[in-house]
N, C-alpha and C positions, 0 to 999 in steps of 0.2 A: 125650154123644156124643164119641167119640175124635177127636182131631185128624187131619186128612188126612195120609197119609204123604207126605213131600216127594218130588217127582219132578223130573226134568230133561227138557226136550224135546231130543231128539237129532236131528242132521242126518244122514240116511242116507248122504249122499255122503262125509262126512268123519269121522263119529263111530263108528269101529270099535273100541269098547272091549271088553276081556275082563276087566274088573275093575269094582268098584262105582263109581258116578259121582255119588253124593250125599254132601255133607259131613255129618259127624255133628252139628255144632253149627249152630244157626240164626244165621248171620252174613250180613248184607246183601251181596248180590252174589256169594255163593258158590254153587256148584252145588247145585241143589235148593231154593235160598232166594232166587231172583231175582224181581224184579218184572216185569210185562209190559213196562214201559219198558226195563228192562235187557235183556230178551230181544230186544226190537226193536233195541237198540243192537248186540247180537251179530250179528244178521242184517245190519244196515247196514254194520258193519265188514267182515264177510265179503264182502259184495257189492262194496264199494269196492276191497278187495284183489284180488278175482277180476278186476275190470275192469282192474287194472294188471298182470294176468298171474300173480299168485301162486297157487300150487296146493298148497303144502306148509304144514303146521302151521296149517291153518284150522279145526281141530276146535274144538268148543265150549269144552272145558276150557281149552285154550291161550288162546283169545281172551278168555275171562273173566278169566284171570290178568292179561293185558295191560291189559284194561279196568279192573280194580280198581287196578292200579298207576298209572293215570292218571285215577282218580276218574270213570270212565265218560265221559270226554270223548273222543268218537270221533275227532276230528281229531288230538288229542295221542296217542291210542293208535295210530292209523294211522302216525303219524310214528315212534313208538317201534318198532313192528313192522317197518316198512320198514328202519329203520336196523339192526335186529337181523338181518334177512335179508341185508342187504348185508354185514354183518360176517361172517356165517356163510359166505357165498360167498367172500369174500376170504380167510377163514381155512381154506377147504376143509373145513369141519367135518363135513359128511355123510360124506365119505370118511375123514377123520382118525379118527372114532370107530370105524371098522371096522379101521383098520390101525395105529394108534399103539401103539408098544411102548416103554414107559418102562423100558428096560433098566437104567438107572442108579438106579432107584427106591431100592434098599436103601442105596446110598451117600448119596443125597440125604436119606433119612430119618434118617441119623445126625445131620444138622443140623436137619432140619425135617420131623418126622412129620406127615402129613396123611392121615387114613383114615376110612372108614366102618366102624362096628362095632355090629352088632345094633340093638336098638330101645329107645325109651323107653317109659314106662307107657302112652302113647297109641298106641303101635304105629308111631311114626315112626322112620326111620333116624337113628342117632346119628352125627354127624360130629365128629371130634376133630382138633385141631391143637395142637402143642406148639412154642411160639415161642422158648423159652429158649436154644436152641443155634444159632439162625440166624447164619450167617456167610456172607454173600453172596460175598465174595472167594474163600473156600474152595469154596463150592458151584459157582461159575462155572469152577472147574478140573475139575469133574465133569460139569456139564451147562451149559445156556445158559438165559438168561431166557426165550427163546422156547419152549424145550421145557417149562419149568416151567409156562408159561401154557397150552401145548397140553395138558399133563396135567390142569391144572385144568379146562379146558373139556370135555375128554373125560369127566372124572368127573362134571361137571354133567349131561352127556348121559346118563350111566348112572344118575343119580338119577332122571331122568324116566322111564327105561326101561332096566333092569328093576327097579330098587330100589323105587320108590314103588308101581308096580302090584302087586308081590308083597306089600308091606306092606298094601295096600288089600285084597287077597284074603284075607289072614290075618285082618285086623281086621273085615272084613265091611262096611266103609264107606270112602269116598274119603279118601285121605291125599295131600296135596299139598306138605307141608312137612317140614323136618328139625329135629332138635334138635342144636344145635352146642355143643361144649365147646372153648373156647380156653384153654389153659394158659399163663399168663404167667410161670410160675416161671423165674427166671433172667434175665428181661428187665430189665436194668439200664439206667442212663443211657447207657452206651456203645453199647447196641444200639437205643435208642429210635428213632433216625433211620431206620435200615434197616427195622426192623419197621413203623414208621409208614408209610413209603413203600410197602412191599409190601401191607400191609393196605388202604391206600387204593386201590391198584390193583385188588386183588381185589374190594373193595366196588363199585368202578366197573363191573367186569365183571358182577357179579351183579345190580346194580341196572339196568344198561342192557339186559342180554340174558337174564337169568333171574329175572324178577320173581316175587314172591309165593312164595318158597321157604323163608323163615325162619319156623319155628314158635317156637322159643326159642333164645336164645343165652346161655350161661353163660361169663363171663369169670372164671376162677378163679386163685387165687394172684396177684391183682392187687397190684402193688407199691405202696408208699407214694407218694402223689402221683399215682396213676393217675387219680383222679377228674378232675384238671385236664386230662389228655390226653383222657379220655373226653368231656369237655365239648366238645373240638374235634371228635372223631369224630361226636358226635351231630349236628353241623352237616351231615354228609354224608347223614344218614338221615331218612326220613319219621318224623313223630311217632308214628305207629302202630307202626312198627318199633322205635322206642326203648322202647316199653312192653314189648317182648318180651325186652329185654336185662337180665341180672342180673349186676351186678358184685360179685364175692365175693373175700374175702381168703383166707388160708390155712385158715380154718375153714369151708370150703365143703361138706364131705362131707354134712352133714345135709340141706341144701337140695338138693344135687345128687341124693342118693339118694332124695329124695321124688319126683323126676321120672324117674330112670333106675334100674330094678331092679338090685340088687347083682349078680345073676348075669349081667347084661348090661354091667356097668361094669368096665373093666380094674382089676386090683389096684392099679396105680400111682395110681389116683384114689380108692381106698377101697372099690372093689367086690371081687367074688370071682372074676371071670373071668380065666382064665389060658390063653389059646388055645395049642395046640401051635404052635411056631414064632413065637409072639408075636402079640398082638392086632392090632398095627399092620399085619400082613401077612396076616391071616386073611380079611378081607372077609366075616366071618360075618354072617348075617342071613337073613330069609325069602327073599331073592333067591337064596340058595344052597340052599334047601330044595325038593326036587322036588315037594312037595305044593302049593307056592305059586308057584314060579318058572316062567316061560315065556320062550322065546327073545325077546330084544328085537326090536322091529319093524325097527330099523336093521340088525340082523344078517341078517334074512330078506329085506330088500329086495334087488332086483337091483343089484349094485354097478356103478358106471360103469366104463368101460374103464380098465384098470390104467395107472398112471403110474409113471415112474421115481421111486424113493424116495431121498431123501438120507439117508445113514447116517453121515456124518461129523459129529462134534460140534465145533462151533467154540468153543474155549475162550478165545477172545480177547474175548468179549462181557463188558463190565463194567457197562453201564447198562441196566436193564430197559426194554423198550419201554413207552410210556405208553398209557393208556386214557382216553378222554374221561370227564370227571366226569359223573355222572348229571344229566340235565336240560340239559346243555350240547349245543350242536350237535356231532354226532359226525362228525368228518371221516374220510374213508376212510383206514385205516391204511396206512402205507407198506409194512409187513410184517405178516404175520398176528399180530394181537394178541389180547389178550383176557382173560380169565379169565372169592339170590337169594333169618308169613303176612302180610304186608301190605306191599305196595309196596316191596319190595326185590328180592330177592336170595336164593338158596339159602343162603346163608352170608355174611352181610355181611362177615365176615372174609375169609379166603382163599378159601373155597369155598362147600354144600352144601351 
């Protein structure tokens, strides 16, 4: 007798999905593979949040991600969710995702390319960062640390919708994570401190506010001695997350190409893709294909009353705002701060 097809019990009030909702692999606590106790914990968490007046992001898939990040401890999950909602409000993220315009993107990318580009063999969005040319002093003449973090948060929102839903439709099953490639070529001793600080900030944002978004992370062109640095980085991450991280030297192509099809990997990394205008600016993927893409829900929501927008870039900023470390008490940021499969982060590095 064939095994029963996995299903997920949806809440008619909050679960308005237009993409598959069952995970392809039987992993405990994942959609379609939950126990009756875990289902009850979803209901308990939702009821407690409703009592406190929360009405947004109470859908089953979101609550399951937060619950997995806190090992299905309802009290800890509620604390994490509430802190995330407070941060979103202070950051004005629901409005920012609709209005943010990263006009200086091309100039910033000359120092620090961060972009989504097509999918890996499992159908997940591929997120790429190149850290070798990071020069924060030069970058702060172009933009501010606040705008860099705003861009990071907005891109996280676009991972949740429209990128992952489009990938799920194309694959025919639920996809909740990304495949991240961090290129460390050119990251020498002189840049370690700034790169270390930024990656730690980005990890904090993803772990605190965008849990369960990392599928795989490839650290390529890792310099000599990087293992020592990574030993420190591992301390920020959950052990399940660490298992998803692959540290590779300059001979990374074979392993990377076993996960990302050559036609989806930019030529600079040993693939065959060469998008017109550059892969870093194409944002190619199922989310751009009319067969799979749909307008994101944040775009079709009624926007709040328009507010005056600040258009002046303050180039005097020299120190990035800080983000609470994951697991620590998250104090309310004085200014909008911010920057995430298992208990992290879209991108334990900077983003996705």
